[in-house]
N, C-alpha and C positions, 0 to 999 in steps of 0.2 A: 623448940629450936626456930632459927631466924635466920633471914639471906638478905645480906647486906651489900653493898657495892662500893669499889674500892678500886682507886678511890674515890671519897665520896665528893656525889654530883650536887649542884644548886637545885635545888624544889623545885624550879621552874625546867632544866636538862631532864631530872628524874621524870619528871612530869611526860615531857617530851618521847622521852625514851621507852615507857612503861605503855606510852599511846602507838609505837612508834610499834615496838614489842605483839600486841594484841594485834595490830591489822596485819602483824607477818603471820600471823597466828589462824585472823581467820582466811586469812588467803590460803593458811593451807588449806584448812579444813576444807571450805568451800570447792576446793579442787578435788581432794579426796574422797566428797558425797558423791563427784559426780560416778567412782568407781562405787560408791555403795546404790548410789542409781539405778544402775546396769544392773549389777544383783538381782537387785529385786524383782530388777522387772524378768528377770532371768526364772526368779520362784516364781513370780505370777505369771509366765505364761505356762510354768510346770502345772498349776490348779489351775488352768484351764484348759490344760493340755488333761487332764481330771475327769472334768465335765463335759469333755466330746464325745457330742452322739456317735459312737461305735460301734455296730454289729460284732459281736451277737449281745455286748452289753455285759449289766452284771445281773446274775439269778441270784436272788436270796429267799429263803429257807424262811418259813413264818412257821413256830411250831410253840402253843403256849403249854406253861409248865406244865408238869406233874397232872395232864388231863388232856383230855381229847377235844377239847372245849373248839379247839381252831389247829390247823390243818391248810399244807401251801405255799405257795410261792409266786413271788412276784418277779419280772426281768425290768430292769431300771436302764432304759439307754439318755445316754447325755442327762439331763433335766426332766425327763418323758419315764410313765411306766404302758410298756409295750403289749405285757402279758401279765396275765395272772389267772391262777388256780388257786380260789379258798373252802376249804373243804367244814362247815360249820356241824357242829353238836349240842346245841345248849335245849335245855327245858320249852324255853317262849317261843323255837323257832323249830317244831314238827317238819321233819325231812318230809320229800313229794310220797308220797305212794309209793313201793317194793324201793325205795332207797334207805339207808344207812344215815345220810349226810345228809345239811341242805350247802348244796350248791353253787358261789358266786365265780362265777365265767368272766373277762374279760372278753367283750368283742375282737374278733379278728376282724370286722369289714371296713372295708378302707373309708366309708360312711361314717363310722362310729365317732363320738367324739375322743380330742385327743387328752390324753390325761399328763396335765399338768402337778409336777410339784412347786407351788410359787415360791418355797424358799430356796431352791433349791437357779430357778430363775431370776430369782433376788440375787443370792451370790455370784453369777455367772455376771450379771449387769455393773454388781459395783465393783467384780475382778478387771471388766473392761475399762471403768472409769478408771480405774488406778494404770493400767497403762495408758490412759492418753493424760494422765496428768504427770506423769513423768515422759513423755514424749514432748509434754511444752516443757517441763521444767529444763531439759536436757537440749529440744534445740531451739526453743522458740526466746523463751526469758533469757536474762544477766543472768550467766550464772556466777556474776560475782554479785552481785545485787543480791544482798544478806538476809535482805526484811521478806525478798522475793523467795530466796528458798526456804525463808522459815514456814514462810504462809503456805506455797506449796507440800509440803514434808506434814503439816497439821493438817490437809486436804488430803492427804494420802496412808493416814495414817486413822482418821472416820471413817474413809473407803474400808479399810484391810477389817479393819476391826467391825463396821455392821456386817460383812461380809463372812467372821468367825461368826460373829451369834446366828448370825440364822440358818451356821451349821451346829452350832451350836443347840439351837431352839429353846422354848419360853413361849408361855401363852402369848406373846405379843406378836410374834416373827411365827407361831405354829397354825392360830389362827382358830375361832372356837368353831367349833365342829354341827352345830347349828345353825348359826352365820354363814357357814361356805360348804353347804351341801354338797355331794359328790355329783356329777350329773350320770343321772339313770342308765345316759343311756349308752354310758361307757361297755354295759355289760350284756352280756347277753346268756338270759333273758335281761332286760331293766332289772332294775334294783327296785326293788318294792318300797312301797312308801312306811313300810312296817320295820327296815331295816336302817340304819346309818352307819354307813360304810366311810373313815373318815383317814386317811395315811399319812404324815409329815414326819420329816427326821428333828430330831435331839439327840445330843451330843456324838454326832454322825451316825446319828442308826437310821434305821427303816423304822418311824413307830407307827403302829396299824389298832385303828380302835373299833370296834363292831361292837355296834347297841341295838339291840332291839327295842323299839316300841308303840306305848299304847297309848291314844287319843286321852284326853285328861276330860272334852264332853261330852255326853250321851250320843249330838246328835254329828260327830264327827266317824262314831264308829264304822258306817258305811262305806265310808271311804276303804278305809283302812281291813275290811271286813272281806272289800271284795278283792283283797289281796291274799289271803289267807283260809280255809275252808276252817280250820282251827280255831278260832279265834274266839269263838263261842264255848267251846270246850277248853280251853286253857284258864277262861274268866269263874268256869264253874268249879274247874279243881281246885282252882287259889281259896273260893270262896266256902270250897267244902272243906280245905283242907290237907288234900289231897297232894296238892304239889304246895310248898314253899317259895314265896319271891327269892328272889339271887338276891346276897346284901352288898350294896358296892356306892363307893365317893360319890353316887348321883342319887342316890333314893330319897324321895319327897321332892324331888327339883323340880318344878316347870320350864320348859323351854318351849322358844318359838321358831317350831321345824317345818318350813315347806308351806308356810302361812297356817299350823295348825298348833292349837300346845298339845305338848304329849309329853308323858314323860318315859322312863329308861326304864323297862323290867328288865335287862340284863347284859350285863357290857363286861366284855373282854377286851383283854388288852395283851399284845402282843410287839417287842421287838427285835432286830435282825441288825446286826452290825455289819454296815458298808465299807472295805475295806479300800474303796477308794477313797470314800468320804471321809474316814478316817485317816488317812494321808494326808489329802487337800486340808483339815481343819488343822492338822499339827503343822503344816508348812506355812500356811496362815500365821497362827500364831507364833511363831515365828520369825514372821515379817515382821508382823507387827508389834514384840520385842525390838528389830534391828530400829525400824523409825523411831522408837522409843526412845532408845539409844543416840541414836543421832539427832534427834529437836534435845536431846536435855545436853550433847555436847557445845549444839549450836546456842542455847539458848544463853549458857555459861561464857563463851566468850563471848557473845555479843552482849554480856551483861541482866541476860533477861530472867539470872537463876533464884534473884533475890526476895 
């Protein structure tokens, strides 16, 4: 099926009419994009509200499946964890005398370091930058300049996409546990060097990995033994076969952790879905899709779709 103009126009006039029609369509699209930008701004402000540091925050239960290896909770307020209580029952981590579990408790002291979640801080920064991009596009730039609007939409798309990816997770944004160890002063009593505590975000859920560590170098044992009077007993039990090493995906790997080469004796991983982060990730995905559609429409009218 084809479209024809009747009565027929001379080729030169037909080209002029086509250009005029495209110019009108482009002007209409640029005008409608101002409404789109206002809608995007509203959606981004809703995302920021979901990350606002409002008390009492979100308390999330952490529990290992089909075992008593890890039980506890953490409380998130904005981009920080302000409270937490974790109980561990691991063969490689004997509890203190008179206790059934090894307890990790976040310090309530005002002098204790603040525990930030870098992925959430990054997402908040990117969303704030996206809001700035919209304000510049709306109030400062030329709303009739198609190239300017296209460039701003590309920048906005990249920021929203990165914010969503920060919540989605992945090693490149979650960080490697041995390269970014948690400050031991966050806990009361302080976290011993025999334990790694790594909390991150994956698919809008909080993911906690707790590892028990052992040094690879014999001369490093004194550092670790000073925090665990059971170290010799554990090694002896493994040597005589009374205790078997836990099987996990990091067996036999060596990591440089806080200046020491270590191996992972035991590892437990738990997830807890965060409703606010899930809602935020869904909103960011929808906003990303809307910006992509606007870019596609603008590219077609500007002749960049080829």
